[in-house]
Structure formats: C-alpha cells, structure tokens
C-alpha positions as CSV (number, residue, x, y, z in Angstrom):
1,M,-0.9,12.9,-13.9
2,A,-4.6,13.6,-14.1
3,L,-7.5,11.3,-13.5
4,S,-8.3,9.2,-16.5
5,V,-11.6,9.6,-18.4
6,R,-12.6,6.2,-17.0
7,D,-12.1,7.5,-13.5
8,V,-14.1,10.7,-14.1
9,I,-17.0,8.6,-15.5
10,S,-16.8,6.4,-12.5
11,L,-17.1,9.4,-10.2
12,L,-20.2,10.7,-12.1
13,R,-21.8,7.3,-11.5
14,T,-20.9,7.0,-7.8
15,P,-23.7,7.4,-5.3
16,R,-23.2,10.7,-3.3
17,V,-22.8,8.9,0.0
18,A,-19.8,7.0,-1.3
19,L,-18.3,9.8,-3.4
20,G,-15.6,10.8,-0.8
21,T,-14.2,7.3,-0.7
22,T,-14.2,7.0,-4.4
23,V,-12.4,10.3,-5.0
24,N,-9.7,9.5,-2.4
25,D,-9.1,6.0,-3.8
26,Q,-8.8,7.4,-7.4
27,L,-6.5,10.1,-6.2
28,A,-4.2,7.7,-4.4
29,L,-2.3,6.2,-7.4
30,P,-1.7,9.6,-9.2
31,L,-0.4,11.0,-5.9
32,L,1.8,8.0,-5.3
33,V,3.4,8.2,-8.7
34,K,3.8,12.0,-8.3
35,L,5.9,11.4,-5.1
36,C,8.3,9.1,-6.9
37,R,11.6,10.8,-7.7
38,P,14.3,9.7,-10.3
39,R,16.6,7.0,-9.1
40,E,14.7,6.5,-5.9
41,V,13.8,3.0,-4.6
42,F,10.1,2.1,-4.9
43,L,8.7,-1.0,-3.2
44,D,5.3,-2.5,-4.4
45,V,4.1,-4.9,-1.7
46,G,1.1,-6.8,-3.1
47,A,1.9,-6.2,-6.7
48,H,-1.0,-8.3,-8.1
49,I,-0.9,-7.9,-12.0
50,G,1.6,-5.0,-12.0
51,S,-0.7,-2.0,-12.7
52,V,1.2,0.2,-10.1
53,I,4.6,-1.0,-11.4
54,A,3.6,0.0,-14.9
55,E,2.5,3.5,-13.8
56,V,5.7,4.1,-11.8
57,Q,7.9,2.9,-14.8
58,H,6.0,5.2,-17.1
59,Q,6.1,8.3,-14.9
60,C,9.5,7.7,-13.3
61,P,11.5,5.5,-15.6
62,T,14.8,5.7,-13.6
63,A,13.2,4.5,-10.3
64,H,14.5,1.2,-8.9
65,I,11.5,-1.0,-8.4
66,E,11.2,-4.1,-6.2
67,A,7.9,-5.9,-6.1
68,F,6.5,-8.6,-3.7
69,E,3.8,-11.0,-4.7
70,A,2.8,-14.1,-2.7
71,I,1.1,-16.1,-5.5
72,P,3.9,-17.9,-7.4
73,E,2.1,-17.9,-10.8
74,K,1.5,-14.1,-10.6
75,A,5.1,-13.5,-9.5
76,E,6.3,-15.4,-12.6
77,K,4.1,-13.4,-14.9
78,L,5.4,-10.2,-13.4
79,R,9.0,-11.3,-14.1
80,R,8.1,-11.9,-17.7
81,R,6.3,-8.6,-18.0
82,F,8.8,-6.5,-16.1
83,P,12.3,-7.9,-16.7
84,G,14.0,-4.9,-15.1
85,V,12.1,-5.2,-11.8
86,A,13.2,-7.4,-8.9
87,I,10.3,-9.7,-8.2
88,H,10.1,-11.5,-4.8
89,S,7.7,-14.4,-4.6
90,C,6.7,-14.4,-0.9
91,A,4.2,-13.1,1.6
92,L,5.7,-10.3,3.7
93,S,5.0,-10.5,7.4
94,E,6.5,-9.9,10.8
95,D,8.2,-13.2,10.9
96,A,9.7,-15.7,8.5
97,G,8.9,-19.3,7.5
98,S,6.0,-20.8,5.6
99,V,2.3,-19.9,5.8
100,T,-1.1,-20.9,4.3
101,F,-2.2,-18.3,1.7
102,Y,-5.7,-18.1,0.4
103,V,-6.1,-17.5,-3.3
104,D,-9.5,-16.0,-4.1
105,T,-10.7,-18.0,-7.0
106,E,-13.3,-15.4,-8.0
107,E,-11.4,-12.1,-7.5
108,S,-7.7,-12.9,-7.3
109,G,-7.0,-9.3,-6.2
110,Y,-8.6,-10.1,-2.8
111,S,-6.3,-13.1,-2.1
112,S,-4.9,-12.9,1.4
113,L,-3.3,-14.5,4.4
114,A,-6.8,-14.3,5.9
115,E,-9.2,-17.0,5.0
116,R,-11.4,-16.1,2.0
117,P,-15.0,-17.5,1.2
118,H,-13.8,-18.6,-2.2
119,G,-10.2,-19.2,-1.2
120,K,-7.9,-22.0,-2.5
121,K,-5.2,-22.9,0.0
122,I,-1.6,-22.8,-1.0
123,V,1.6,-22.8,1.1
124,V,4.0,-19.9,0.4
125,S,7.2,-18.5,1.8
126,K,6.8,-15.9,4.5
127,C,9.5,-13.2,4.8
128,R,10.4,-10.1,6.7
129,L,11.1,-7.1,4.5
130,D,14.0,-6.2,6.7
131,S,15.8,-9.3,5.4
132,L,15.3,-8.5,1.7
133,V,15.8,-4.8,1.2
134,D,18.4,-2.3,2.4
135,R,16.7,0.9,1.3
136,A,13.3,2.3,0.4
137,D,12.2,5.8,-0.5
138,L,8.5,5.1,-1.3
139,I,6.5,2.0,-0.4
140,K,3.0,0.9,-1.4
141,I,1.3,-1.8,0.7
142,D,-1.9,-3.5,-0.4
143,V,-2.2,-7.0,1.2
144,E,-5.8,-7.3,2.2
145,G,-5.6,-6.6,5.9
146,A,-2.1,-7.9,6.6
147,E,-0.5,-4.4,6.3
148,L,0.5,-4.1,9.9
149,G,2.3,-7.4,9.7
150,V,4.3,-6.1,6.8
151,L,5.2,-3.0,8.7
152,R,6.3,-4.9,11.8
153,G,8.6,-6.9,9.6
154,S,10.1,-3.6,8.3
155,D,11.2,-1.9,11.5
156,K,14.9,-1.5,10.6
157,L,14.2,-0.5,7.0
158,I,11.7,2.2,8.1
159,E,14.0,3.5,10.8
160,R,17.0,3.7,8.4
161,S,15.3,5.0,5.3
162,R,12.3,7.0,6.6
163,P,10.2,6.3,3.4
164,T,6.8,7.7,2.4
165,I,4.3,4.8,2.8
166,M,0.9,4.4,1.1
167,F,-1.1,1.6,2.7
168,E,-4.6,0.2,2.4
169,S,-6.8,0.0,5.5
170,G,-10.4,-1.2,5.1
171,P,-13.2,-1.7,7.7
172,G,-12.9,-4.4,10.3
173,N,-9.9,-6.1,11.8
174,V,-8.1,-8.9,9.9
175,L,-5.7,-11.4,11.4
176,G,-6.0,-9.8,14.8
177,Y,-4.5,-6.5,13.5
178,T,-6.5,-3.6,14.9
179,K,-6.8,0.0,13.6
180,E,-5.6,1.3,17.0
181,A,-2.5,-0.9,16.7
182,M,-1.8,0.4,13.2
183,F,-2.1,4.0,14.3
184,A,0.1,3.4,17.3
185,W,2.8,1.8,15.1
186,F,3.1,4.9,13.0
187,A,2.8,7.3,15.9
188,E,5.6,5.6,17.8
189,R,7.9,6.1,14.8
190,N,6.9,9.8,14.3
191,Y,4.8,9.3,11.2
192,G,1.7,11.3,10.4
193,L,-1.3,9.8,8.5
194,F,-3.2,11.6,5.7
195,A,-6.1,10.8,3.4
196,P,-5.2,11.4,-0.2
197,N,-7.3,14.5,-0.6
198,R,-5.6,16.1,2.4
199,L,-2.1,15.3,1.4
200,A,-1.6,18.6,-0.5
201,G,-3.5,20.6,2.1
202,T,-2.4,22.6,5.1
203,G,-4.3,20.7,7.8
204,G,-2.6,18.5,10.4
205,A,-2.2,14.8,10.4
206,M,-5.0,12.5,11.5
207,T,-5.7,11.9,15.2
208,L,-6.5,8.4,16.4
209,D,-10.2,9.4,16.5
210,G,-10.0,10.7,13.0
211,F,-8.3,7.6,11.7
212,L,-10.9,5.3,13.3
213,D,-13.8,7.5,12.1
214,S,-12.5,7.4,8.6
215,H,-13.3,3.7,8.5
216,E,-16.9,4.1,9.5
217,Y,-19.7,4.1,6.8
218,P,-19.6,6.1,4.7
219,R,-15.8,5.6,4.7
220,R,-13.5,8.5,3.9
221,T,-10.9,6.5,2.1
222,T,-9.3,3.0,1.7
223,N,-5.8,4.3,1.1
224,Y,-3.7,6.4,3.5
225,F,-0.4,8.1,3.2
226,A,2.1,7.9,6.1
227,L,4.8,10.7,6.1
228,P,7.8,10.9,8.4
229,I,7.3,14.2,10.3
230,E,10.7,15.5,9.5
231,K,9.9,15.3,5.8
232,E,6.3,16.3,5.9
233,S,6.5,19.8,4.5
234,E,8.7,18.7,1.6
235,I,6.5,15.7,0.7
236,R,3.2,17.6,0.9
237,G,4.7,20.3,-1.2
238,R,5.3,17.8,-4.0
239,A,1.8,16.5,-3.7
C-alpha cells in the first residue's frame, strides 16, 4: 500500500522543519494495514468516521474488526456504514461507569474526555476494554490524550494476546497522563516503541529519553508502534 497522490502533494507542501512528523504520520496508516493478517482481530479505538476501518476492510477483508466510538451519533453512523463490524458506543478507560465527554463542535475528530475550547458536554458510558473483548492481534488507539487510560483498562487482554499496538501521543500531558507513565506502562510489559519510519529498520526500540525527545518541537511523529519484544523480529520483517 503506497502513499496516495494526496499524501505526496501534502509532503511537497510541508515546511522542512515539520517534514519528519508529516512523513511519519502518513506512513502510520499504510504500515498499520500492512501488519493486519487474514482472520486476525483488529480493534479500532476512537473510530471517528471509519476511515481506518475502511482501509483495513479493503486490504484485509477477512479480518474481524471491532470499533469503539464514544459519540453515540457517530457510532450509529458507523453501524450503518459497516454492518459487519462490531461497534461499541462507549469511551474506553481504566474504569467503568459514566463520564462527561466533550464533543468538539468545530473539529469533531478532536473530541475527547479532556475539556475542549469548543466542546459540547455529553454524558457517555465508560468501559474497560478487558470487559468487552477476549482477543486482539492489532490495536489502533487515537483518543486525544486518553490513550494511557485505554491501555490501563486493557491489562488482561494485552497480557493474554500480546497484540501490536499503534497509538497516538501528542505534546503535553492530558488528563494527568504523562509521557513517562506511558513509556513505563509499555516497558513493564516488555514492549518496545518505534516511530513509523523506524519500524522496518534495524535500530533498537526507543529509550525513555528518545520517546520524550520525539515530542519536542519539531516533533518526530504523532503515531507510535508498540511491539511485544518476543514478536519484534517477525513484525518488523512484515513492515
């Protein structure tokens, strides 16, 4: 799966100082889809309008897909668009209950559990992934700063399945989740972190200092791949 013409044009128009971040972010989706295997279980956490679901279905039609979307109206649209996909209408977190969710009225893709400047408050269900899914081979998490909460609610699933995980991590700390805590969560479970353009390389996983530095301006990437160390060679070979 190559970069699209639109992606190439975007790269040509990108200021040089931001080019590394743009390249990595545009590589992330093609790599994610490349790593999906027939009949594997793919989880899309923060499904938004379903663009990632559509790519996975196109490139890996036999994959079993489950998607998670906090905004009820979006979840219903996803059900209509993807009748063969299990759509869960809830915000994933480290505990269960109900929670205030902020719908960004200007850019809905930035809606979040964290308060937004143009956010409309709604109350949604909050769930642990461990209580909803028994198996996962590949997980994508894009929930605007709440990624560590999703992971903490997935301990048993991660331990049991040892999936590859692509997650977003932008600058700053959101909801009290720090970059140091994110790195430690993966390190404690024997996962290594890689920027997209390093996934197919031969270099080692990021150190804590490297992970922290990658968030500094100009950022190296917004998306990271987390690989279980016992599967690292095989997964990087696919990439």
